[in-house]
C-alpha positions as CSV (number, residue, x, y, z in Angstrom):
1,X,-7.6,12.9,-14.6
2,X,-8.0,10.4,-11.9
3,X,-7.4,6.8,-12.7
4,X,-9.8,4.3,-11.3
5,X,-9.1,0.7,-10.0
6,X,-11.4,-2.3,-11.1
7,X,-14.1,-1.3,-8.4
8,X,-14.1,2.4,-9.1
9,X,-11.9,3.2,-6.5
10,X,-8.9,6.1,-7.1
11,X,-5.3,4.1,-8.1
12,X,-3.3,6.0,-5.9
13,X,0.4,6.6,-5.4
14,X,2.0,4.2,-3.0
15,X,5.6,4.0,-4.4
16,X,6.1,4.8,-0.5
17,X,4.0,4.7,2.6
18,X,5.8,6.9,4.9
19,X,4.6,6.1,8.9
20,X,4.2,8.5,11.2
21,X,3.0,8.4,14.7
22,X,0.0,10.2,15.5
23,X,1.5,11.3,18.9
24,X,4.2,13.5,17.1
25,X,3.2,16.6,16.0
26,X,6.4,17.7,14.7
27,X,6.8,14.6,12.8
28,X,3.4,15.3,10.7
29,X,4.7,18.5,10.1
30,X,7.7,17.1,8.7
31,X,5.9,14.5,6.7
32,X,3.2,16.7,5.1
33,X,5.8,19.0,3.6
34,X,8.4,15.5,2.6
35,X,6.4,15.4,-1.0
36,X,6.6,11.5,-0.2
37,X,3.6,9.6,-2.2
38,X,1.6,8.3,0.7
39,X,1.6,9.1,4.7
40,X,-0.1,7.1,7.2
41,X,-0.6,8.8,10.5
42,X,-0.3,5.7,13.2
43,X,-3.0,5.5,16.0
44,X,-2.2,2.0,16.1
45,X,1.6,0.8,17.3
46,X,3.3,4.2,17.3
47,X,1.1,5.2,20.1
48,X,1.1,4.3,23.4
49,X,-2.2,3.0,25.0
50,X,-2.9,6.5,26.8
51,X,-1.8,8.4,23.8
52,X,-4.1,6.9,21.7
53,X,-7.4,9.1,22.3
54,X,-5.2,12.6,22.6
55,X,-3.1,11.6,19.0
56,X,-6.8,11.3,17.4
57,X,-6.7,15.1,17.9
58,X,-3.4,15.9,16.2
59,X,-4.6,13.9,13.2
60,X,-7.6,16.5,12.6
61,X,-5.7,19.3,13.1
62,X,-3.2,18.2,10.7
63,X,-5.6,17.1,8.2
64,X,-7.1,21.0,8.6
65,X,-4.2,22.9,8.7
66,X,-1.4,21.4,6.7
67,X,-0.5,21.4,3.1
68,X,-0.3,17.8,2.1
69,X,0.2,18.7,-1.6
70,X,-0.5,15.2,-3.5
71,X,0.5,13.3,-0.8
72,X,-2.2,10.6,-0.1
73,X,-3.4,11.2,3.3
74,X,-4.4,8.2,5.7
75,X,-5.0,7.1,9.3
76,X,-3.9,3.7,10.6
77,X,-6.3,2.8,13.0
78,X,-6.6,0.1,15.9
79,X,-7.9,-3.4,14.9
80,X,-11.4,-4.1,15.6
81,X,-10.6,-6.2,18.5
82,X,-9.6,-3.3,20.6
83,X,-11.7,-0.7,22.5
84,X,-10.6,1.9,20.1
85,X,-11.3,1.3,16.7
86,X,-14.9,2.4,16.7
87,X,-13.9,5.8,17.8
88,X,-10.6,6.1,15.8
89,X,-13.2,5.9,12.8
90,X,-16.0,8.2,13.9
91,X,-14.0,10.5,15.4
92,X,-12.0,11.3,12.1
93,X,-14.3,10.8,9.8
94,X,-17.0,13.3,11.7
95,X,-14.3,15.8,12.3
96,X,-12.5,15.7,9.1
97,X,-13.9,13.2,6.6
98,X,-13.6,15.5,3.3
99,X,-9.8,15.9,4.5
100,X,-8.6,11.9,4.7
101,X,-8.3,9.6,1.6
102,X,-7.9,6.3,3.3
103,X,-7.9,4.2,6.4
104,X,-5.6,1.7,7.0
105,X,-7.2,-1.4,9.2
106,X,-4.6,-3.4,11.3
107,X,-4.7,-7.2,12.0
108,X,-7.9,-8.1,9.9
109,X,-8.4,-12.2,10.7
110,X,-11.1,-12.4,7.9
111,X,-13.6,-10.4,5.8
112,X,-16.3,-9.6,8.8
113,X,-13.2,-7.5,10.5
114,X,-12.9,-5.8,7.1
115,X,-16.7,-5.3,6.6
116,X,-17.4,-3.8,9.8
117,X,-15.2,-0.9,8.9
118,X,-16.6,-0.9,5.9
119,X,-20.2,-0.4,7.1
120,X,-19.3,1.9,9.4
121,X,-17.6,4.2,7.0
122,X,-20.9,3.6,4.8
123,X,-22.8,5.1,7.8
124,X,-20.4,7.8,8.2
125,X,-20.5,9.0,4.4
126,X,-24.2,8.9,4.5
127,X,-24.7,10.9,7.5
128,X,-22.6,13.6,6.8
129,X,-23.2,13.8,3.2
130,X,-19.5,13.2,2.3
131,X,-19.3,13.7,-1.7
132,X,-16.6,11.0,-1.9
133,X,-15.8,7.6,-0.6
134,X,-13.1,6.9,2.2
135,X,-10.8,4.2,0.7
136,X,-9.5,1.6,2.8
137,X,-6.0,-0.4,3.0
138,X,-5.6,-3.5,5.2
139,X,-2.3,-4.5,6.8
140,X,-2.1,-8.7,6.5
141,X,0.1,-9.4,9.6
142,X,-1.1,-12.4,11.0
143,X,-1.0,-15.9,10.2
144,X,-4.9,-16.2,10.2
145,X,-5.5,-13.6,8.3
146,X,-3.1,-14.7,6.0
147,X,-4.6,-17.9,5.7
148,X,-8.1,-16.0,4.6
149,X,-6.6,-13.5,2.8
150,X,-8.7,-14.5,-0.8
151,X,-11.7,-13.6,1.5
152,X,-10.2,-10.7,2.9
153,X,-9.4,-9.2,-0.8
154,X,-12.5,-10.0,-1.7
155,X,-14.6,-8.4,1.3
156,X,-15.3,-4.7,0.3
157,X,-15.0,-2.9,-3.2
158,X,-13.8,0.0,-1.0
159,X,-10.6,-1.8,-0.9
160,X,-7.7,-0.3,-2.5
161,X,-4.7,-1.9,-1.2
162,X,-3.1,-4.8,1.3
163,X,0.2,-4.6,3.0
164,X,2.3,-7.3,4.2
165,X,3.3,-6.4,7.9
166,X,6.4,-9.0,8.5
167,X,6.8,-7.8,12.4
168,X,3.5,-9.0,13.9
169,X,3.6,-11.7,11.3
170,X,6.9,-12.6,12.9
171,X,5.3,-13.1,16.3
172,X,1.8,-14.6,15.4
173,X,4.1,-17.6,13.1
174,X,6.8,-18.0,16.0
175,X,9.3,-17.4,13.5
176,X,12.9,-18.1,15.1
177,X,15.0,-15.3,14.3
178,X,18.1,-16.8,16.1
179,X,17.4,-19.9,13.8
180,X,16.7,-17.8,10.2
181,X,19.8,-15.4,10.6
182,X,22.0,-16.3,13.4
183,X,25.7,-17.6,13.1
184,X,25.0,-21.3,13.5
185,X,22.4,-21.9,10.9
186,X,20.9,-19.7,8.3
187,X,17.3,-20.2,6.9
188,X,17.8,-21.1,3.1
189,X,16.1,-18.3,1.1
190,X,13.8,-15.6,2.1
191,X,11.4,-16.7,4.9
192,X,8.8,-14.4,4.1
193,X,8.5,-14.7,0.1
194,X,5.5,-17.0,0.4
195,X,3.6,-15.0,2.9
196,X,4.7,-12.0,0.5
197,X,4.0,-13.9,-2.3
198,X,0.1,-14.7,-1.3
199,X,-0.5,-11.2,-0.4
200,X,0.7,-9.7,-3.5
201,X,-1.3,-12.5,-5.7
202,X,-4.6,-11.7,-3.7
203,X,-4.3,-8.2,-4.3
204,X,-3.4,-8.9,-8.2
205,X,-6.4,-11.2,-8.2
206,X,-8.7,-8.3,-7.2
207,X,-7.2,-5.6,-9.2
208,X,-5.9,-3.7,-6.2
209,X,-2.2,-2.6,-5.1
210,X,0.2,-4.8,-2.8
211,X,2.4,-3.2,-0.7
212,X,5.7,-4.1,1.2
213,X,5.9,-3.4,4.6
214,X,8.6,-2.2,6.9
215,X,12.4,-2.3,6.5
216,X,13.9,-2.0,10.2
217,X,17.5,-1.0,9.7
218,X,17.4,2.2,8.6
219,X,21.0,3.1,8.5
220,X,21.5,0.0,5.8
221,X,20.0,1.5,2.6
222,X,21.5,-0.8,0.2
223,X,19.4,-3.6,1.8
224,X,16.6,-1.1,1.9
225,X,16.6,-1.0,-1.7
226,X,17.5,-4.5,-2.1
227,X,14.1,-5.3,-0.5
228,X,12.2,-3.0,-2.7
229,X,13.8,-4.4,-5.7
230,X,12.3,-8.1,-4.0
231,X,8.9,-6.8,-3.5
232,X,8.6,-5.3,-7.2
233,X,9.7,-8.1,-8.6
234,X,6.6,-9.8,-7.0
235,X,4.3,-7.1,-8.6
236,X,4.4,-5.0,-5.7
237,X,3.9,-1.2,-6.3
238,X,5.4,0.2,-3.2
239,X,7.1,-0.1,0.3
240,X,7.0,1.8,3.9
241,X,9.4,3.9,5.0
242,X,10.0,4.2,8.8
243,X,12.0,7.2,8.3
244,X,12.5,10.2,5.6
245,X,15.7,8.9,4.5
246,X,14.2,5.7,3.2
247,X,11.9,7.7,1.0
248,X,13.7,8.5,-2.0
249,X,14.9,4.8,-2.5
250,X,11.4,3.6,-2.5
251,X,10.0,6.2,-4.9
252,X,13.3,5.4,-7.1
253,X,12.8,1.8,-7.3
254,X,9.1,1.5,-7.9
255,X,8.9,4.3,-10.5
256,X,9.5,2.8,-14.3
257,X,12.3,3.3,-15.9
258,X,11.8,5.9,-18.8
259,X,13.7,3.4,-21.3
260,X,11.1,0.4,-20.3
261,X,8.4,2.9,-20.9
262,X,9.4,4.2,-24.2
263,X,10.3,0.7,-25.3
264,X,6.6,-0.8,-24.0
265,X,5.1,1.9,-25.6
266,X,6.8,1.4,-29.2
267,X,6.3,-2.8,-28.7
268,X,2.5,-2.1,-28.1
269,X,1.9,0.4,-30.5
270,X,3.7,-2.1,-33.3
271,X,1.6,-5.2,-32.0
272,X,-1.6,-3.0,-32.2
273,X,-1.1,-1.9,-35.7
274,X,-0.4,-5.4,-36.7
275,X,-3.0,-6.7,-34.9
276,X,-5.6,-4.6,-36.7
277,X,-3.9,-5.7,-39.8
278,X,-5.0,-9.1,-38.8
279,X,-1.8,-10.2,-38.3
280,X,-0.2,-11.5,-34.9
281,X,3.3,-11.0,-33.2
282,X,5.8,-8.7,-34.3
283,X,9.6,-8.2,-34.2
284,X,10.9,-4.6,-33.4
285,X,14.7,-3.7,-33.4
286,X,15.2,-7.3,-32.1
287,X,12.4,-7.2,-29.5
288,X,9.7,-9.8,-29.5
289,X,5.8,-8.5,-28.9
290,X,3.0,-10.7,-28.7
291,X,-0.8,-10.6,-27.0
292,X,0.9,-12.1,-23.7
293,X,4.0,-9.8,-23.6
294,X,1.6,-6.7,-24.3
295,X,-0.5,-7.5,-21.2
296,X,3.3,-7.3,-19.3
297,X,3.8,-4.3,-21.0
298,X,0.5,-2.9,-20.0
299,X,1.6,-3.0,-16.1
300,X,4.6,-0.5,-16.9
301,X,2.1,1.6,-19.0
302,X,-0.6,1.7,-16.3
303,X,2.2,3.2,-13.7
304,X,3.7,5.4,-16.2
305,X,0.1,6.8,-16.5
306,X,-0.6,7.0,-12.6
307,X,2.6,9.0,-12.3
308,X,2.5,11.0,-15.5
309,X,5.4,9.8,-17.2
């Protein structure tokens, strides 16, 4: 059974989104067999300008000829201010539109950037008679995009997820990493907390997924797991992986604990029974359940349903 979000788009598994250069066919083949929740084939930063056009054919071939299993198939396209964006969408949809699940748009500055891609997809779907609607994911990675994140989140019902991209955001904000992480001074707290919180809040307000972006120190799996935990604490449902070794850690952290699922089901059922009898809050095995806590439990149970737990 397909689970839908608040806007009628499919709820997709996004515990881990694996970044794969669209110019590298060997990496694409490995990604298809990795069993990861979500793969995005990257036409943007991972491809040099002279590789971008040819890499589209790699994506089309991979979508048609590789066995992706249940992995979400996404294509990360170039932003609307480039000469590639328009043809990124047209070439992929015209030749493999029934094989792609989502497009990931980079650097939306405001709603108009999203609506450009949305209308282009609508025209292609009508022209080609596609039966399923292609989803959109957005990479919030510019200060202006963050400033307009609420407007962007409300730009189209096609939108399924927003990702916080700290790399380009750092440049856009003019962050000083010597001051943030240097030996003489360390910024107190997480310099990205506010930006992540805003992205997560805007996404949750619209009933779509919030995803945390990349973690560059691939060898430091402990720090990667900590970053996943921090993102989960903010209501994000997944994180990027830049290397296959990060996959298992993200999918573990963002999978609800079975004991927590059982507890949520038990307490929710007890509260519903009490409510049906005209009563209110209940205590079961020393645990308290009322209308507010049942709403919290619903987040766990929704994810449990999505992951078949």
